[in-house]
C-alpha positions in Angstrom: -86.0 48.8 17.7 -83.2 46.3 17.0 -80.0 46.9 19.0 -76.4 46.7 17.6 -75.0 43.4 18.9 -72.0 41.4 17.8 -71.3 39.3 14.8 -69.4 36.0 15.0 -68.3 33.4 12.4 -67.8 29.7 12.7 -66.2 27.3 10.2 -68.7 27.3 7.4 -71.6 29.2 8.8 -72.2 32.9 9.4 -73.7 33.5 12.8 -75.7 36.7 12.7 -76.8 37.7 16.2 -79.0 40.7 16.3 -76.2 42.5 14.5 -75.5 45.2 11.9 -76.0 42.7 9.1 -79.4 41.8 10.4 -80.2 45.5 10.5 -79.2 45.8 6.9 -81.3 42.8 5.9 -84.3 44.1 7.7 -84.0 47.5 6.1 -83.6 46.1 2.6 -86.6 43.8 2.8 -89.0 45.9 4.8 -87.9 49.4 3.6 -88.5 50.5 7.1 -87.7 54.2 7.7 -87.0 53.8 11.4 -83.5 52.3 10.7 -82.1 55.4 9.1 -79.1 55.2 11.5 -77.6 52.3 9.4 -74.8 53.6 7.3 -76.2 54.6 3.9 -73.0 53.5 2.0 -73.4 50.0 3.4 -77.1 49.9 2.3 -76.6 51.3 -1.1 -73.5 49.5 -2.2 -73.8 46.0 -0.7 -76.5 43.4 -1.3 -77.0 40.9 1.4 -75.1 38.0 -0.4 -72.1 40.3 -1.1 -72.1 41.4 2.5 -72.0 37.8 3.7 -69.1 37.0 1.4 -67.2 40.1 2.5 -67.8 39.2 6.1 -66.5 35.6 5.5 -63.4 37.1 3.7 -62.8 39.5 6.6 -63.0 36.6 9.1 -60.7 34.4 7.0 -58.2 37.3 7.0 -58.4 37.7 10.8 -58.0 33.9 11.3 -54.9 34.0 9.1 -53.2 36.6 11.3 -50.4 35.4 13.7 -51.7 37.6 16.5 -54.8 37.0 18.6 -57.2 39.8 17.8 -60.4 41.0 19.4 -62.4 44.1 18.6 -64.7 46.1 21.0 -67.1 48.9 20.2 -67.3 52.1 22.2 -69.8 50.4 24.6 -67.3 47.5 25.1 -69.4 45.0 23.2 -67.3 42.3 21.5 -67.6 42.9 17.7 -65.1 40.6 16.2 -62.3 38.1 17.1 -60.2 35.5 15.5 -59.1 31.9 16.2 -55.7 32.8 17.6 -57.3 34.9 20.2 -59.5 32.0 21.4 -56.4 29.7 21.5 -54.2 32.1 23.3 -56.7 32.8 26.0 -58.4 29.4 26.2 -61.8 30.8 25.3 -64.3 28.9 23.2 -66.5 30.6 20.6 -69.8 30.0 22.4 -68.4 31.9 25.3 -67.2 34.8 23.1 -70.5 35.0 21.3 -72.6 35.0 24.5 -70.4 36.8 27.0 -69.8 40.6 27.7 -66.7 42.6 28.2 -66.5 42.2 32.0 -67.0 38.5 31.8 -64.3 38.1 29.2 -61.9 40.3 31.1 -62.5 38.2 34.2 -61.6 35.0 32.2 -58.4 36.6 31.0 -57.4 38.0 34.4 -57.6 34.6 35.9 -54.7 33.5 33.7 -52.4 36.4 34.4 -49.7 36.8 37.1 -50.4 40.5 37.7 -54.0 41.1 36.6 -54.1 44.5 38.5 -51.6 46.0 36.0 -53.7 44.8 33.1 -56.9 46.3 34.5 -55.2 49.6 35.3 -54.0 49.9 31.8 -57.5 49.0 30.4 -59.0 51.8 32.5 -56.5 54.3 31.2 -57.1 53.3 27.6 -60.9 53.6 27.9 -60.5 56.9 29.7 -58.5 58.2 26.7 -60.2 56.7 23.6 -57.5 58.0 21.1 -54.6 56.5 23.1 -52.4 53.7 21.8 -50.5 51.3 23.9 -48.0 48.5 23.7 -47.1 46.4 26.8 -46.2 42.9 28.0 -48.1 40.6 30.4 -47.0 37.3 31.8 -49.4 34.4 32.3 -49.4 32.0 35.1 -48.2 29.2 32.8 -45.0 31.3 32.0 -46.1 32.5 28.6 -45.5 36.2 27.9 -47.9 38.1 25.6 -47.3 41.5 24.0 -50.5 43.4 23.8 -51.0 46.2 21.3 -54.1 48.3 21.8 -55.2 50.8 19.2 -58.4 52.8 18.6 -60.6 51.8 15.7 -61.3 54.7 13.4 -64.1 55.0 10.8 -64.4 58.1 8.7 -62.7 60.3 11.3 -64.6 58.9 14.3 -63.4 56.4 16.9 -65.9 53.6 16.8 -64.1 51.0 19.0 -60.8 49.5 20.0 -58.7 46.8 18.5 -56.5 44.6 20.8 -53.9 42.3 19.3 -51.9 39.8 21.4 -48.6 38.2 20.3 -46.8 35.3 22.1 -43.3 36.6 22.6 -42.2 34.0 25.1 -39.5 32.4 23.0 -38.1 35.8 22.1 -38.0 36.9 25.7 -36.2 33.6 26.6 -33.6 34.3 23.9 -33.1 37.8 25.3 -32.6 36.5 28.8 -30.2 33.8 27.6 -28.2 36.4 25.6 -28.1 38.7 28.6 -27.0 35.8 30.8 -24.3 34.8 28.4 -23.1 38.4 28.2 -22.8 38.5 32.0 -20.9 35.3 32.0 -18.5 36.7 29.4 -17.9 39.8 31.5 -17.2 37.6 34.5 -14.9 35.4 32.5 -12.9 38.3 31.2 -12.6 39.7 34.8 -11.5 36.3 36.0 -8.9 35.8 33.3 -7.6 39.4 33.9 -7.2 39.4 37.7 -7.3 35.8 38.8 -3.5 35.1 38.5 -2.5 38.4 39.8 -4.5 37.8 43.0 -3.3 34.2 43.5 0.4 35.1 43.4 0.5 37.2 46.6 -1.9 34.8 48.3 0.5 31.9 47.6 3.3 33.9 49.2 1.3 34.7 52.3 0.2 31.1 52.7 3.9 30.0 52.4 5.0 32.3 55.2 2.0 31.2 57.4 3.1 27.6 57.0 6.6 28.5 58.1 5.3 30.3 61.2 3.0 27.5 62.0 5.9 25.2 62.5 7.9 27.5 64.8 7.9 26.8 68.5 7.3 30.4 69.5 4.1 30.4 67.4 2.7 27.1 68.8 0.3 29.0 71.1 -1.2 30.7 68.0 -1.4 27.5 66.0 -5.2 27.6 65.7 -5.1 31.1 64.3 -2.5 30.3 61.7 -4.4 27.2 60.7 -7.6 29.3 60.4 -5.8 31.8 58.2 -4.4 29.1 56.0 -7.9 27.5 55.7 -9.5 30.9 54.7 -6.7 31.5 52.1 -7.4 28.1 50.6 -11.1 28.9 50.5 -10.4 32.2 48.7 -8.1 30.3 46.3 -10.9 27.9 45.6 -13.2 30.7 44.7 -10.6 32.2 42.4 -10.2 28.8 40.7 -13.9 28.8 40.1 -13.6 32.3 38.6 -11.0 31.1 36.2 -13.3 28.3 35.1 -15.6 30.9 33.7 -12.9 32.4 31.5 -14.3 33.4 28.1 -11.6 31.9 26.0 -10.5 29.1 28.3 -8.7 26.5 26.3 -9.9 22.9 26.6 -8.2 19.7 25.8 -10.6 17.5 23.8 -10.1 13.8 23.6 -12.5 10.9 23.0 -13.7 9.7 26.3 -16.6 7.7 27.6 -18.7 9.6 30.3 -19.3 6.2 32.1 -15.6 5.8 32.6 -15.2 9.3 34.0 -18.1 8.6 36.4 -16.5 5.3 37.6 -13.3 7.1 38.3 -15.1 9.7 40.5 -17.2 7.1 42.4 -14.7 6.8 45.4 -14.7 10.6 45.9 -18.4 11.0 45.4 -19.3 8.1 47.7 -17.0 9.5 50.4 -18.9 12.7 50.3 -22.2 10.8 50.5 -21.2 8.5 53.4 -20.2 11.5 55.5 -23.7 12.9 55.1 -25.4 9.5 55.5 -26.6 9.5 52.0 -26.2 7.2 49.0 -25.1 7.1 45.4 -27.0 5.0 42.8 -25.7 4.4 39.2 -27.8 3.7 36.2 -25.3 3.7 33.3 -26.3 2.6 29.9 -24.0 1.7 27.0 -23.1 5.0 25.2 -20.5 6.0 22.6 -17.4 8.0 23.3 -17.6 11.8 23.0 -15.0 14.5 22.4 -14.5 15.8 25.9 -12.2 17.6 28.2 -12.0 15.1 31.0 -11.1 17.5 33.7 -14.0 19.8 32.9 -16.5 16.9 32.8 -15.2 15.7 36.2 -15.8 19.1 37.6 -19.3 19.3 36.0 -20.3 15.9 37.6 -18.8 16.7 41.0 -20.6 20.1 41.2 -23.9 18.6 40.2 -23.6 15.6 42.6 -22.5 17.7 45.5 -25.4 20.2 45.0 -27.8 17.2 44.9 -26.3 15.8 48.2 -26.7 19.3 49.8 -30.4 19.4 48.8 -31.3 16.0 50.4 -32.0 14.6 53.9 -30.0 11.7 55.3 -31.0 8.3 54.1 -31.8 9.4 50.5 -30.2 8.7 47.1 -28.5 10.6 44.3 -29.0 8.8 41.0 -26.4 9.3 38.2 -27.8 8.1 34.9 -26.5 8.0 31.3 -28.3 7.0 28.2 -28.7 7.8 24.5 -31.7 9.7 23.3 -31.9 10.0 19.5 -28.8 12.1 18.5 -27.9 13.1 22.0 -26.0 11.5 24.9 -27.7 12.4 28.2 -26.1 12.6 31.6 -28.7 13.0 34.3 -28.2 13.7 38.0 -31.3 13.2 40.1 -31.8 13.9 43.8 -34.6 13.2 46.3 -34.8 16.6 47.8 -37.8 18.9 48.1 -37.5 20.5 44.7 -36.5 24.0 43.6 -39.0 26.9 44.2 -40.1 28.7 41.0 -38.5 32.0 42.0 -35.1 30.1 42.5 -35.5 28.1 39.3 -35.6 31.3 37.2 -32.1 32.1 38.5 -30.5 28.7 38.1 -27.1 29.0 36.5 -26.6 32.7 37.1 -23.3 33.6 38.5 -23.3 34.7 42.2 -26.8 33.4 42.8 -26.9 31.0 45.7 -29.3 29.8 48.4 -26.4 28.4 50.5 -25.0 30.4 53.4 -21.4 29.7 52.4 -22.0 29.4 48.7 -20.3 31.4 46.1 -23.0 31.1 43.4 -20.4 29.9 40.9 -20.9 26.1 41.0 -23.8 25.8 38.6 -22.6 28.8 36.6 -19.5 26.8 35.9 -21.6 23.7 35.0 -23.5 25.7 32.4 -20.2 27.2 31.0 -18.6 23.7 30.7 -21.7 22.3 29.0 -21.7 25.2 26.5 -18.0 24.6 25.7 -18.9 21.0 24.9 -21.9 22.1 22.7 -24.2 20.7 25.5 -27.4 21.9 26.9 -28.6 21.7 30.6 -32.3 21.2 31.3 -33.9 21.1 34.8 -37.0 19.2 35.9 -38.1 19.7 39.5 -41.0 18.8 41.8 -41.6 18.2 45.5 -40.2 14.7 45.0 -36.8 15.9 43.8 -34.8 17.6 41.0 -33.1 16.2 37.9 -30.4 18.0 35.9 -30.1 16.7 32.3 -27.0 17.5 30.4 -27.4 16.7 26.7 -24.4 16.3 24.4 -24.9 16.2 20.6 -23.6 13.0 19.1 -23.9 14.3 15.5 -21.0 16.7 16.1 -19.0 14.8 18.7 -19.4 11.1 18.4 -16.3 9.2 17.5 -16.3 8.0 13.8 -16.2 4.3 13.3 -12.9 2.8 12.0 
């Protein structure tokens, strides 16, 4: 008795492995009555050559699908699959043709962040054959797949299950970016609405504290007054950072060269570095002028450099680099720290997220906001040898036209 095994197809050849098509061929040429379980419509209406052509057309259709598709029968045998499924899960055709359900599941689970969730869902689906499901799974390489699982029906009977996988990574990234921008807009609106109202009474309090600080009768409490003034200044600095996130903040654009802005900041940056026994290294290439708000770019550079200094041990370097890359001008700030952990990297640029004890979580959020206002993009590369922030400004929109 021949068993019902799977059918696979390569580029130009039909691989018939102990499968249904082989059953049909055997019945046609031997007229054997013992294979009466083969569907009569298939036997009566499809000669062998027509069956092969139909099978090729079916496989070509599956290979043309955007999704990765695999089909299992009720006994979890692999009946069919397409090229995208193999690419998405890094499985070659020989493996698919020769492996079973459990082995394939193991190969897939090795690539997922939370394989337990996937396995639990699989158990639930096979416990309820008529159940449909749509869920997301994240792989270890950061890709996110949407899996749609649906029973395969034939003449009113469930004969298997069809799984389709779609790579939705870029769509999820867009959703996260949109959510991040929305949060930034809300924060900006809050900052613009209450920032000035809070600073006014703080300025008054600070003024009276300075007056009291200079009175003889208050000299014994000098350190307390000084501490209060220091804390007020710190709070005022936080409010200033809030105001930098304002949604509709006006910027004054003029043609400036980023190299010149960096040179003007060097005394301040090197002073911060010397105090911490660290060093600044410049690698500035010849670049064209851009339409910039100088004050904002100064703040962007200072925030990035100070973050880099905080991330390093004494005796190490922060490298500030500029260069032109196709249609973009790149400003890069590289440190020699220990790198950014993956869980922290996911939250880079989010307002209020910080790993510093005294941090506000606004420094990098402001950098991202400034870059966006200048039609720039910030990318991060990190490893155990250090982290580099790349700020890319488009020259096609901002480069100064030649006279």
